[in-house]
N, CA, C and O atoms as a CHARMM CRD file, in Angstrom:
* protein
*
  328
    1    1 MET  N     19.53200 167.96000  83.71700 PROA 1      0.00000
    2    1 MET  CA    19.88600 166.70800  84.34300 PROA 1      0.00000
    3    1 MET  C     21.32400 166.78000  84.84600 PROA 1      0.00000
    4    1 MET  O     22.20500 167.36300  84.21200 PROA 1      0.00000
    5    2 ASP  N     21.52300 166.17300  85.99400 PROA 2      0.00000
    6    2 ASP  CA    22.88700 166.11900  86.51400 PROA 2      0.00000
    7    2 ASP  C     23.51200 164.76600  86.16000 PROA 2      0.00000
    8    2 ASP  O     22.93300 163.99600  85.39400 PROA 2      0.00000
    9    3 SER  N     24.66600 164.48300  86.70500 PROA 3      0.00000
   10    3 SER  CA    25.38000 163.24700  86.37000 PROA 3      0.00000
   11    3 SER  C     24.65100 161.99100  86.84300 PROA 3      0.00000
   12    3 SER  O     24.95300 160.89200  86.37600 PROA 3      0.00000
   13    4 MET  N     23.71200 162.13400  87.74700 PROA 4      0.00000
   14    4 MET  CA    22.91500 161.00100  88.23000 PROA 4      0.00000
   15    4 MET  C     21.54000 160.95400  87.56600 PROA 4      0.00000
   16    4 MET  O     20.64900 160.22000  87.99300 PROA 4      0.00000
   17    5 ASN  N     21.39000 161.75800  86.50800 PROA 5      0.00000
   18    5 ASN  CA    20.13700 161.85800  85.76000 PROA 5      0.00000
   19    5 ASN  C     18.98900 162.39300  86.61800 PROA 5      0.00000
   20    5 ASN  O     17.82600 162.06200  86.39000 PROA 5      0.00000
   21    6 CYS  N     19.32600 163.21600  87.59800 PROA 6      0.00000
   22    6 CYS  CA    18.31000 163.87800  88.41700 PROA 6      0.00000
   23    6 CYS  C     17.97300 165.22700  87.79300 PROA 6      0.00000
   24    6 CYS  O     18.85700 166.01800  87.46300 PROA 6      0.00000
   25    7 SER  N     16.69500 165.46600  87.64100 PROA 7      0.00000
   26    7 SER  CA    16.20700 166.73100  87.10700 PROA 7      0.00000
   27    7 SER  C     15.98600 167.71500  88.25800 PROA 7      0.00000
   28    7 SER  O     16.07900 167.33500  89.42500 PROA 7      0.00000
   29    8 PRO  N     15.69500 168.97000  87.93400 PROA 8      0.00000
   30    8 PRO  CA    15.37800 169.92200  88.99900 PROA 8      0.00000
   31    8 PRO  C     14.23400 169.46100  89.90100 PROA 8      0.00000
   32    8 PRO  O     14.25200 169.71800  91.10500 PROA 8      0.00000
   33    9 VAL  N     13.24000 168.78200  89.32800 PROA 9      0.00000
   34    9 VAL  CA    12.12600 168.32500  90.16700 PROA 9      0.00000
   35    9 VAL  C     12.56800 167.19400  91.10200 PROA 9      0.00000
   36    9 VAL  O     12.03600 167.07300  92.20600 PROA 9      0.00000
   37   10 HSD  N     13.52300 166.37000  90.68400 PROA 10     0.00000
   38   10 HSD  CA    14.08100 165.36000  91.59200 PROA 10     0.00000
   39   10 HSD  C     14.71100 166.05200  92.80800 PROA 10     0.00000
   40   10 HSD  O     14.46900 165.66200  93.95000 PROA 10     0.00000
   41   11 HSD  N     15.51800 167.07700  92.54600 PROA 11     0.00000
   42   11 HSD  CA    16.20500 167.78300  93.63800 PROA 11     0.00000
   43   11 HSD  C     15.21100 168.49900  94.55500 PROA 11     0.00000
   44   11 HSD  O     15.34100 168.45300  95.77800 PROA 11     0.00000
   45   12 ALA  N     14.23000 169.15500  93.95900 PROA 12     0.00000
   46   12 ALA  CA    13.23500 169.86800  94.76800 PROA 12     0.00000
   47   12 ALA  C     12.43400 168.89100  95.62900 PROA 12     0.00000
   48   12 ALA  O     12.15600 169.17200  96.79500 PROA 12     0.00000
   49   13 ALA  N     12.06700 167.75600  95.06100 PROA 13     0.00000
   50   13 ALA  CA    11.30900 166.75100  95.81600 PROA 13     0.00000
   51   13 ALA  C     12.14900 166.17900  96.94900 PROA 13     0.00000
   52   13 ALA  O     11.66000 166.01100  98.06600 PROA 13     0.00000
   53   14 ARG  N     13.40400 165.88200  96.66600 PROA 14     0.00000
   54   14 ARG  CA    14.29500 165.31400  97.69200 PROA 14     0.00000
   55   14 ARG  C     14.42800 166.25400  98.88200 PROA 14     0.00000
   56   14 ARG  O     14.55200 165.80700 100.02200 PROA 14     0.00000
   57   15 ASN  N     14.40300 167.55100  98.61700 PROA 15     0.00000
   58   15 ASN  CA    14.60500 168.53800  99.67300 PROA 15     0.00000
   59   15 ASN  C     13.30400 169.10700 100.23700 PROA 15     0.00000
   60   15 ASN  O     13.33500 170.00300 101.08200 PROA 15     0.00000
   61   16 GLY  N     12.17100 168.59700  99.77900 PROA 16     0.00000
   62   16 GLY  CA    10.88800 169.03200 100.32800 PROA 16     0.00000
   63   16 GLY  C     10.48900 170.44000  99.95700 PROA 16     0.00000
   64   16 GLY  O      9.78200 171.10300 100.71600 PROA 16     0.00000
   65   17 HSD  N     10.92500 170.90500  98.81100 PROA 17     0.00000
   66   17 HSD  CA    10.61300 172.26500  98.36600 PROA 17     0.00000
   67   17 HSD  C      9.28000 172.26200  97.60900 PROA 17     0.00000
   68   17 HSD  O      9.24300 172.23100  96.37900 PROA 17     0.00000
   69   18 ASN  N      8.20800 172.29500  98.37100 PROA 18     0.00000
   70   18 ASN  CA     6.85700 172.18800  97.80700 PROA 18     0.00000
   71   18 ASN  C      6.57700 173.21500  96.72600 PROA 18     0.00000
   72   18 ASN  O      6.09000 172.86600  95.65000 PROA 18     0.00000
   73   19 GLU  N      6.87700 174.47500  96.99900 PROA 19     0.00000
   74   19 GLU  CA     6.56400 175.52700  96.03800 PROA 19     0.00000
   75   19 GLU  C      7.34800 175.35200  94.74800 PROA 19     0.00000
   76   19 GLU  O      6.82500 175.60300  93.66300 PROA 19     0.00000
   77   20 THR  N      8.58600 174.92600  94.86000 PROA 20     0.00000
   78   20 THR  CA     9.40200 174.70200  93.66600 PROA 20     0.00000
   79   20 THR  C      8.84500 173.53700  92.86000 PROA 20     0.00000
   80   20 THR  O      8.76100 173.61200  91.63400 PROA 20     0.00000
   81   21 VAL  N      8.46600 172.46300  93.54100 PROA 21     0.00000
   82   21 VAL  CA     7.87100 171.31700  92.85300 PROA 21     0.00000
   83   21 VAL  C      6.58900 171.74600  92.14700 PROA 21     0.00000
   84   21 VAL  O      6.37500 171.38500  90.98900 PROA 21     0.00000
   85   22 GLU  N      5.74400 172.50200  92.81700 PROA 22     0.00000
   86   22 GLU  CA     4.49500 172.98200  92.21200 PROA 22     0.00000
   87   22 GLU  C      4.78600 173.79600  90.95200 PROA 22     0.00000
   88   22 GLU  O      4.14000 173.60800  89.92200 PROA 22     0.00000
   89   23 TRP  N      5.75700 174.69700  91.04100 PROA 23     0.00000
   90   23 TRP  CA     6.10900 175.53700  89.89100 PROA 23     0.00000
   91   23 TRP  C      6.62100 174.67800  88.74000 PROA 23     0.00000
   92   23 TRP  O      6.22700 174.87400  87.59000 PROA 23     0.00000
   93   24 LEU  N      7.49300 173.73200  89.05000 PROA 24     0.00000
   94   24 LEU  CA     8.03900 172.85800  88.01100 PROA 24     0.00000
   95   24 LEU  C      6.93600 172.01700  87.36100 PROA 24     0.00000
   96   24 LEU  O      6.94100 171.82000  86.14600 PROA 24     0.00000
   97   25 MET  N      6.00000 171.52700  88.16100 PROA 25     0.00000
   98   25 MET  CA     4.88800 170.74300  87.61200 PROA 25     0.00000
   99   25 MET  C      4.05500 171.59400  86.66100 PROA 25     0.00000
  100   25 MET  O      3.69700 171.14500  85.57200 PROA 25     0.00000
  101   26 LYS  N      3.74900 172.81600  87.07100 PROA 26     0.00000
  102   26 LYS  CA     2.93700 173.70500  86.24000 PROA 26     0.00000
  103   26 LYS  C      3.64900 174.08300  84.95300 PROA 26     0.00000
  104   26 LYS  O      3.01000 174.47100  83.97500 PROA 26     0.00000
  105   27 ASN  N      4.96300 173.97100  84.95300 PROA 27     0.00000
  106   27 ASN  CA     5.74600 174.36100  83.78700 PROA 27     0.00000
  107   27 ASN  C      6.29900 173.16200  83.01700 PROA 27     0.00000
  108   27 ASN  O      7.28300 173.28200  82.28700 PROA 27     0.00000
  109   28 GLY  N      5.66100 172.01700  83.18600 PROA 28     0.00000
  110   28 GLY  CA     5.92800 170.88000  82.32600 PROA 28     0.00000
  111   28 GLY  C      7.00400 169.90400  82.74200 PROA 28     0.00000
  112   28 GLY  O      7.43600 169.09300  81.92300 PROA 28     0.00000
  113   29 ALA  N      7.45200 169.95200  83.98400 PROA 29     0.00000
  114   29 ALA  CA     8.47600 169.00000  84.43400 PROA 29     0.00000
  115   29 ALA  C      7.92100 167.58300  84.40500 PROA 29     0.00000
  116   29 ALA  O      6.77400 167.34300  84.78300 PROA 29     0.00000
  117   30 SER  N      8.74300 166.65800  83.95800 PROA 30     0.00000
  118   30 SER  CA     8.34200 165.25200  83.96100 PROA 30     0.00000
  119   30 SER  C      8.42900 164.70700  85.37800 PROA 30     0.00000
  120   30 SER  O      9.45200 164.83800  86.04900 PROA 30     0.00000
  121   31 LEU  N      7.35000 164.10100  85.81300 PROA 31     0.00000
  122   31 LEU  CA     7.29900 163.51000  87.14800 PROA 31     0.00000
  123   31 LEU  C      7.47500 162.00200  87.10300 PROA 31     0.00000
  124   31 LEU  O      7.43800 161.33300  88.13600 PROA 31     0.00000
  125   32 VAL  N      7.66500 161.47300  85.91300 PROA 32     0.00000
  126   32 VAL  CA     7.80400 160.02300  85.74600 PROA 32     0.00000
  127   32 VAL  C      9.20800 159.61700  85.30900 PROA 32     0.00000
  128   32 VAL  O      9.49500 158.43000  85.16000 PROA 32     0.00000
  129   33 GLU  N     10.07100 160.58800  85.10500 PROA 33     0.00000
  130   33 GLU  CA    11.44700 160.30700  84.69000 PROA 33     0.00000
  131   33 GLU  C     12.23200 159.67000  85.83300 PROA 33     0.00000
  132   33 GLU  O     12.12700 160.09100  86.98600 PROA 33     0.00000
  133   34 LEU  N     13.01000 158.66100  85.50100 PROA 34     0.00000
  134   34 LEU  CA    13.82300 157.96100  86.49400 PROA 34     0.00000
  135   34 LEU  C     15.24700 158.49600  86.51000 PROA 34     0.00000
  136   34 LEU  O     15.80700 158.83900  85.46900 PROA 34     0.00000
  137   35 ASN  N     15.82900 158.56400  87.71200 PROA 35     0.00000
  138   35 ASN  CA    17.24900 158.88100  87.80400 PROA 35     0.00000
  139   35 ASN  C     18.04300 157.58800  87.61300 PROA 35     0.00000
  140   35 ASN  O     17.45300 156.54100  87.34500 PROA 35     0.00000
  141   36 LEU  N     19.35300 157.64400  87.74600 PROA 36     0.00000
  142   36 LEU  CA    20.18400 156.45600  87.52400 PROA 36     0.00000
  143   36 LEU  C     19.91600 155.33800  88.52500 PROA 36     0.00000
  144   36 LEU  O     20.28300 154.18800  88.28200 PROA 36     0.00000
  145   37 PHE  N     19.28700 155.66200  89.63400 PROA 37     0.00000
  146   37 PHE  CA    18.96800 154.66200  90.65200 PROA 37     0.00000
  147   37 PHE  C     17.53700 154.13500  90.50900 PROA 37     0.00000
  148   37 PHE  O     17.05600 153.38300  91.35700 PROA 37     0.00000
  149   38 GLY  N     16.86200 154.53900  89.42700 PROA 38     0.00000
  150   38 GLY  CA    15.49900 154.08500  89.18600 PROA 38     0.00000
  151   38 GLY  C     14.45700 154.77900  90.03400 PROA 38     0.00000
  152   38 GLY  O     13.37300 154.24000  90.25200 PROA 38     0.00000
  153   39 GLN  N     14.77400 155.97700  90.51600 PROA 39     0.00000
  154   39 GLN  CA    13.85500 156.70900  91.39200 PROA 39     0.00000
  155   39 GLN  C     13.16500 157.84100  90.64300 PROA 39     0.00000
  156   39 GLN  O     13.78100 158.56600  89.86100 PROA 39     0.00000
  157   40 LYS  N     11.88000 157.96800  90.90200 PROA 40     0.00000
  158   40 LYS  CA    11.10300 159.09600  90.41300 PROA 40     0.00000
  159   40 LYS  C     11.12300 160.17800  91.48900 PROA 40     0.00000
  160   40 LYS  O     11.48700 159.89900  92.63100 PROA 40     0.00000
  161   41 PRO  N     10.73800 161.40900  91.14600 PROA 41     0.00000
  162   41 PRO  CA    10.69600 162.46600  92.15700 PROA 41     0.00000
  163   41 PRO  C      9.87300 162.10100  93.39300 PROA 41     0.00000
  164   41 PRO  O     10.26700 162.43100  94.51200 PROA 41     0.00000
  165   42 ALA  N      8.74700 161.43000  93.20900 PROA 42     0.00000
  166   42 ALA  CA     7.92000 161.04000  94.36500 PROA 42     0.00000
  167   42 ALA  C      8.66900 160.08800  95.28500 PROA 42     0.00000
  168   42 ALA  O      8.52000 160.15500  96.50500 PROA 42     0.00000
  169   43 ASP  N      9.47000 159.20500  94.70800 PROA 43     0.00000
  170   43 ASP  CA    10.25900 158.27100  95.52100 PROA 43     0.00000
  171   43 ASP  C     11.23800 159.02500  96.41600 PROA 43     0.00000
  172   43 ASP  O     11.42600 158.67800  97.58200 PROA 43     0.00000
  173   44 LEU  N     11.85700 160.05700  95.85600 PROA 44     0.00000
  174   44 LEU  CA    12.82900 160.83400  96.62900 PROA 44     0.00000
  175   44 LEU  C     12.14800 161.62800  97.73700 PROA 44     0.00000
  176   44 LEU  O     12.67900 161.73900  98.84300 PROA 44     0.00000
  177   45 ALA  N     10.97800 162.17900  97.44200 PROA 45     0.00000
  178   45 ALA  CA    10.23900 162.91300  98.47600 PROA 45     0.00000
  179   45 ALA  C      9.88600 161.98200  99.63300 PROA 45     0.00000
  180   45 ALA  O     10.05200 162.34000 100.79900 PROA 45     0.00000
  181   46 LEU  N      9.40500 160.80400  99.31100 PROA 46     0.00000
  182   46 LEU  CA     9.01700 159.84600 100.34600 PROA 46     0.00000
  183   46 LEU  C     10.22900 159.35800 101.13900 PROA 46     0.00000
  184   46 LEU  O     10.16300 159.24100 102.36300 PROA 46     0.00000
  185   47 ALA  N     11.32400 159.07600 100.45300 PROA 47     0.00000
  186   47 ALA  CA    12.53500 158.58300 101.12000 PROA 47     0.00000
  187   47 ALA  C     13.11700 159.60900 102.08100 PROA 47     0.00000
  188   47 ALA  O     13.82400 159.25400 103.02400 PROA 47     0.00000
  189   48 ASN  N     12.81700 160.88800 101.84000 PROA 48     0.00000
  190   48 ASN  CA    13.34800 161.94900 102.68900 PROA 48     0.00000
  191   48 ASN  C     12.29100 162.52400 103.62300 PROA 48     0.00000
  192   48 ASN  O     12.41100 163.65000 104.10500 PROA 48     0.00000
  193   49 ASN  N     11.24700 161.72400 103.86800 PROA 49     0.00000
  194   49 ASN  CA    10.22400 162.04600 104.86300 PROA 49     0.00000
  195   49 ASN  C      9.35200 163.24600 104.49400 PROA 49     0.00000
  196   49 ASN  O      9.04100 164.08800 105.33700 PROA 49     0.00000
  197   50 PHE  N      8.96400 163.30600 103.21800 PROA 50     0.00000
  198   50 PHE  CA     8.01200 164.31000 102.75500 PROA 50     0.00000
  199   50 PHE  C      6.82300 163.58200 102.10700 PROA 50     0.00000
  200   50 PHE  O      6.59800 163.70600 100.90300 PROA 50     0.00000
  201   51 PRO  N      6.06200 162.82000 102.91300 PROA 51     0.00000
  202   51 PRO  CA     4.98800 161.99400 102.33700 PROA 51     0.00000
  203   51 PRO  C      3.87500 162.79700 101.67000 PROA 51     0.00000
  204   51 PRO  O      3.31400 162.34800 100.67100 PROA 51     0.00000
  205   52 ASP  N      3.54600 163.96400 102.19400 PROA 52     0.00000
  206   52 ASP  CA     2.49400 164.77300 101.57100 PROA 52     0.00000
  207   52 ASP  C      2.92200 165.24000 100.18700 PROA 52     0.00000
  208   52 ASP  O      2.12900 165.22400  99.24600 PROA 52     0.00000
  209   53 LEU  N      4.17000 165.65100 100.06900 PROA 53     0.00000
  210   53 LEU  CA     4.69600 166.07600  98.77300 PROA 53     0.00000
  211   53 LEU  C      4.73200 164.88800  97.81100 PROA 53     0.00000
  212   53 LEU  O      4.40100 165.03400  96.63500 PROA 53     0.00000
  213   54 ALA  N      5.12700 163.73000  98.29900 PROA 54     0.00000
  214   54 ALA  CA     5.14600 162.52700  97.46100 PROA 54     0.00000
  215   54 ALA  C      3.74900 162.22500  96.92200 PROA 54     0.00000
  216   54 ALA  O      3.60400 161.85000  95.75900 PROA 54     0.00000
  217   55 ASP  N      2.72700 162.38300  97.75000 PROA 55     0.00000
  218   55 ASP  CA     1.34700 162.14400  97.31300 PROA 55     0.00000
  219   55 ASP  C      0.93200 163.11400  96.21100 PROA 55     0.00000
  220   55 ASP  O      0.30800 162.71700  95.22700 PROA 55     0.00000
  221   56 VAL  N      1.28000 164.38200  96.38100 PROA 56     0.00000
  222   56 VAL  CA     0.96100 165.39500  95.36400 PROA 56     0.00000
  223   56 VAL  C      1.63800 165.03400  94.04500 PROA 56     0.00000
  224   56 VAL  O      1.01700 165.08500  92.98400 PROA 56     0.00000
  225   57 ILE  N      2.90400 164.67100  94.12100 PROA 57     0.00000
  226   57 ILE  CA     3.65800 164.32600  92.91300 PROA 57     0.00000
  227   57 ILE  C      3.05600 163.08800  92.25200 PROA 57     0.00000
  228   57 ILE  O      2.91700 163.05300  91.02900 PROA 57     0.00000
  229   58 ARG  N      2.70500 162.09300  93.02400 PROA 58     0.00000
  230   58 ARG  CA     2.12700 160.85900  92.45700 PROA 58     0.00000
  231   58 ARG  C      0.80500 161.12800  91.75000 PROA 58     0.00000
  232   58 ARG  O      0.55600 160.59500  90.66900 PROA 58     0.00000
  233   59 ARG  N     -0.03400 161.94700  92.35300 PROA 59     0.00000
  234   59 ARG  CA    -1.32100 162.27500  91.71200 PROA 59     0.00000
  235   59 ARG  C     -1.09600 162.95700  90.36800 PROA 59     0.00000
  236   59 ARG  O     -1.74300 162.62800  89.37400 PROA 59     0.00000
  237   60 GLU  N     -0.17100 163.91000  90.35300 PROA 60     0.00000
  238   60 GLU  CA     0.11100 164.63400  89.11300 PROA 60     0.00000
  239   60 GLU  C      0.80600 163.72300  88.09700 PROA 60     0.00000
  240   60 GLU  O      0.56700 163.84100  86.89500 PROA 60     0.00000
  241   61 ALA  N      1.65400 162.82800  88.56700 PROA 61     0.00000
  242   61 ALA  CA     2.34200 161.88900  87.67200 PROA 61     0.00000
  243   61 ALA  C      1.33300 160.97900  86.96900 PROA 61     0.00000
  244   61 ALA  O      1.50400 160.65800  85.79300 PROA 61     0.00000
  245   62 LYS  N      0.29000 160.56500  87.67600 PROA 62     0.00000
  246   62 LYS  CA    -0.75300 159.73800  87.05300 PROA 62     0.00000
  247   62 LYS  C     -1.42100 160.49300  85.91400 PROA 62     0.00000
  248   62 LYS  O     -1.70800 159.91700  84.86400 PROA 62     0.00000
  249   63 LYS  N     -1.66800 161.78700  86.12100 PROA 63     0.00000
  250   63 LYS  CA    -2.25400 162.61300  85.06000 PROA 63     0.00000
  251   63 LYS  C     -1.30800 162.68500  83.86600 PROA 63     0.00000
  252   63 LYS  O     -1.74000 162.57400  82.71900 PROA 63     0.00000
  253   64 GLN  N     -0.01200 162.87300  84.14000 PROA 64     0.00000
  254   64 GLN  CA     0.96700 162.93700  83.05500 PROA 64     0.00000
  255   64 GLN  C      0.97900 161.63600  82.25400 PROA 64     0.00000
  256   64 GLN  O      1.02000 161.66300  81.02400 PROA 64     0.00000
  257   65 LEU  N      0.94500 160.50800  82.94500 PROA 65     0.00000
  258   65 LEU  CA     0.95900 159.22000  82.25300 PROA 65     0.00000
  259   65 LEU  C     -0.27400 159.03900  81.37900 PROA 65     0.00000
  260   65 LEU  O     -0.17400 158.52600  80.26400 PROA 65     0.00000
  261   66 LYS  N     -1.43200 159.45300  81.87300 PROA 66     0.00000
  262   66 LYS  CA    -2.65600 159.34900  81.07300 PROA 66     0.00000
  263   66 LYS  C     -2.55200 160.20200  79.81900 PROA 66     0.00000
  264   66 LYS  O     -2.97800 159.78400  78.74200 PROA 66     0.00000
  265   67 GLU  N     -1.98200 161.40600  79.95700 PROA 67     0.00000
  266   67 GLU  CA    -1.80100 162.27700  78.79800 PROA 67     0.00000
  267   67 GLU  C     -0.84300 161.64700  77.79700 PROA 67     0.00000
  268   67 GLU  O     -1.09200 161.67900  76.59200 PROA 67     0.00000
  269   68 LEU  N      0.24800 161.07600  78.29000 PROA 68     0.00000
  270   68 LEU  CA     1.22100 160.43900  77.40100 PROA 68     0.00000
  271   68 LEU  C      0.60900 159.24700  76.67200 PROA 68     0.00000
  272   68 LEU  O      0.87700 159.03300  75.48900 PROA 68     0.00000
  273   69 GLU  N     -0.20200 158.48200  77.36900 PROA 69     0.00000
  274   69 GLU  CA    -0.83100 157.31100  76.76300 PROA 69     0.00000
  275   69 GLU  C     -1.83200 157.69100  75.68200 PROA 69     0.00000
  276   69 GLU  O     -2.06000 156.91700  74.75200 PROA 69     0.00000
  277   70 SER  N     -2.42700 158.86100  75.79200 PROA 70     0.00000
  278   70 SER  CA    -3.43900 159.26800  74.81900 PROA 70     0.00000
  279   70 SER  C     -2.84000 159.91300  73.57500 PROA 70     0.00000
  280   70 SER  O     -3.54200 160.10200  72.58200 PROA 70     0.00000
  281   71 LYS  N     -1.56200 160.25200  73.61300 PROA 71     0.00000
  282   71 LYS  CA    -0.91300 160.87800  72.46100 PROA 71     0.00000
  283   71 LYS  C     -0.37300 159.80900  71.52100 PROA 71     0.00000
  284   71 LYS  O      0.11600 158.77000  71.96500 PROA 71     0.00000
  285   72 PRO  N     -0.46500 160.07000  70.20900 PROA 72     0.00000
  286   72 PRO  CA     0.10200 159.11000  69.26100 PROA 72     0.00000
  287   72 PRO  C      1.62900 159.08400  69.36300 PROA 72     0.00000
  288   72 PRO  O      2.25800 160.08700  69.69800 PROA 72     0.00000
  289   73 LEU  N      2.21000 157.92400  69.07000 PROA 73     0.00000
  290   73 LEU  CA     3.66100 157.79500  69.12000 PROA 73     0.00000
  291   73 LEU  C      4.33700 158.50400  67.96200 PROA 73     0.00000
  292   73 LEU  O      5.48800 158.92700  68.06700 PROA 73     0.00000
  293   74 HSD  N      3.62300 158.63100  66.86800 PROA 74     0.00000
  294   74 HSD  CA     4.18500 159.24700  65.67300 PROA 74     0.00000
  295   74 HSD  C      3.13100 160.16900  65.08200 PROA 74     0.00000
  296   74 HSD  O      1.94700 159.83200  65.09500 PROA 74     0.00000
  297   75 PRO  N      3.53800 161.34200  64.55500 PROA 75     0.00000
  298   75 PRO  CA     2.53700 162.27000  64.00600 PROA 75     0.00000
  299   75 PRO  C      1.63400 161.63300  62.95600 PROA 75     0.00000
  300   75 PRO  O      0.46000 161.98800  62.85600 PROA 75     0.00000
  301   76 SER  N      2.16300 160.70100  62.17500 PROA 76     0.00000
  302   76 SER  CA     1.33100 160.07600  61.14000 PROA 76     0.00000
  303   76 SER  C      0.22600 159.21000  61.73900 PROA 76     0.00000
  304   76 SER  O     -0.76200 158.91600  61.06500 PROA 76     0.00000
  305   77 ASP  N      0.38100 158.80200  62.98900 PROA 77     0.00000
  306   77 ASP  CA    -0.65500 158.00300  63.64700 PROA 77     0.00000
  307   77 ASP  C     -1.94000 158.79300  63.85800 PROA 77     0.00000
  308   77 ASP  O     -3.00900 158.21000  64.03900 PROA 77     0.00000
  309   78 SER  N     -1.83900 160.10100  63.83500 PROA 78     0.00000
  310   78 SER  CA    -3.01800 160.92600  64.08800 PROA 78     0.00000
  311   78 SER  C     -3.68600 161.40300  62.80100 PROA 78     0.00000
  312   78 SER  O     -4.69000 162.11400  62.85600 PROA 78     0.00000
  313   79 ILE  N     -3.15000 161.02600  61.65400 PROA 79     0.00000
  314   79 ILE  CA    -3.72600 161.43900  60.37600 PROA 79     0.00000
  315   79 ILE  C     -4.85300 160.47800  60.00700 PROA 79     0.00000
  316   79 ILE  O     -4.68400 159.25900  60.01100 PROA 79     0.00000
  317   80 GLU  N     -5.98400 161.05300  59.69300 PROA 80     0.00000
  318   80 GLU  CA    -7.10900 160.22500  59.27300 PROA 80     0.00000
  319   80 GLU  C     -6.94300 159.87100  57.80300 PROA 80     0.00000
  320   80 GLU  O     -6.56700 160.71000  56.98500 PROA 80     0.00000
  321   81 LEU  N     -7.22600 158.63700  57.49000 PROA 81     0.00000
  322   81 LEU  CA    -7.17300 158.20800  56.09700 PROA 81     0.00000
  323   81 LEU  C     -8.45900 158.59700  55.40200 PROA 81     0.00000
  324   81 LEU  O     -9.54800 158.48900  55.96700 PROA 81     0.00000
  325   82 LEU  N     -8.32000 159.05000  54.17000 PROA 82     0.00000
  326   82 LEU  CA    -9.50000 159.44400  53.39000 PROA 82     0.00000
  327   82 LEU  C    -10.08800 158.26800  52.67000 PROA 82     0.00000
  328   82 LEU  O    -11.08700 158.41300  51.96400 PROA 82     0.00000
């Protein structure tokens, strides 16, 4: 993260670096993290005229959110009671 709370995927999205964004997504980059201005990587891609990249990021971000929602908040939440 930089001083504006932008991650590498924020920078890659802002600059339209499709291959870099794809690599970062495959390697676990968060696509839902906000920078200090409240922007997600997809927002930056769209603001800089990369709508196709923004769509790809949004689709993958939805998958990430579903995965996060299905995980327990605490390890003890996943323990079955006997």
